[in-house]
N, C-alpha and C positions, 0 to 999 in steps of 0.2 A: 467594485468588483462584485459579481454576484455571487451567490452563496454556492453554487456548483463549482464556480474556478475555484474558490477556497478550497473545497473537497479535492477538487481534483489536484489541486497542489499539493495538498495534504496528503493523498494516496501516494504521490511520485515522492514526496518529502521521506515519507514513512518508509516506502518499498527501498530508497536507497540506504535508510538507515539498517535497514533488514541486508541489504547487499554487503553492507560495511562489515557487519559482524561477521559473514559468512567468510568473508575474504581470508583466505589460509585457514580456514578452520577445518580440520578433518571430523571426519564420523565419529572419533573414539574421543576426540576432544570436547565434541558437543554432547557425545552421552554422557561424559564425567562431568561437564559443568553445569550445574542447574541453573545458575544466574544466567546462562545464554540460554539454555531453554526457556527459562520462565520470560526472559527479554523477548526472544521470537513469538512466544506466544503472545504476548501482548501486543507485539508490533503487527503481526497479522490479524488481530482482532481491530486494531485501528484501523489498518487498510480496509477491512471490511463494514466497519462501522462509517467510514467516510464514503466507500462506495454506495451504502444503504441510503446515506443521506442526499446522493444525487439524485436529482428529479427525473421523473420516466420520461419527460421529452429532452433530456440530456442523454440518457441512456440511450434511447432510441437513437441520439444523432451518433453515438459512438458505438456501435456494436463489436468493435474490435475488440474493447476494454471486456473483459471476463465477469459480468456482471456479480451473475448468478454462482459463479464459484468463489468469488471473494467475500459475497455476502454469505452465502452458505458456511463457509468456513469459520467466519465471524460468530454467525448462530451456533455453529457447533464448538469451538471454544469456550463461548459463554456458556451456553444451557447444557453444554454435555461434558462438562468441565472434568467430572469425575472419570471419564472415559478418555481423555486426549492421548491420541497415537503421536509419541514422538516420532515416528518413521513419515506420518504425514505430514508434519510438521518439518522436518528435517527436508523432506521432497520437496515441500512447497516452496521452502525459501530457496533451496539450491535450484530447482527446473521453473516453478513458475513465477518467480519475482523477476528475475533478470530479464523474461520478455515483457514482463507488465512495463516496467522501465522503458523497455524501448516503446512500447504504445504509448505511455503516457508522456514522455517527453517531448516529441513534437506537437503535440497538445497543450501542454503546460508552456513549453518556452513562448510563445505567442502571448499568453495570458499574463503570463510575467514581465514581458517586455513593453506590452499596452501599458499594463499598471505603471512601472516606471517612468513611461513617457507621460501619463496622465500626470503622475508625480512632479515631472518635470516643469509640466505647465502650470500648476498651480501653486508652486513655489514662490515665495517672492523674490 
């Protein structure tokens, strides 16, 4: 499996982790729960870091993925950590992660299927 495939899988898996944490979470619960806030900040950083490591060639082949926004969010969270805006974190998790999952799912599913098929052919 290529590195880019691993990063795409990681982006999807991490986005799903964000989505699971957001399920049935109200804004006031988010505002009152520092652990959830920290988890979401970390997970958004992880999505952006994985996106940052995808090659330019793969990025060009997948323009439907918001590469610049994902990497930009990661840079803001890591390098401007003193001014993290939880409103932006909330909005990103609520409004941008579900569409990202929808875009990544049909890309990643065949990668995983091919890897599983390859495992099956190399097993004794």
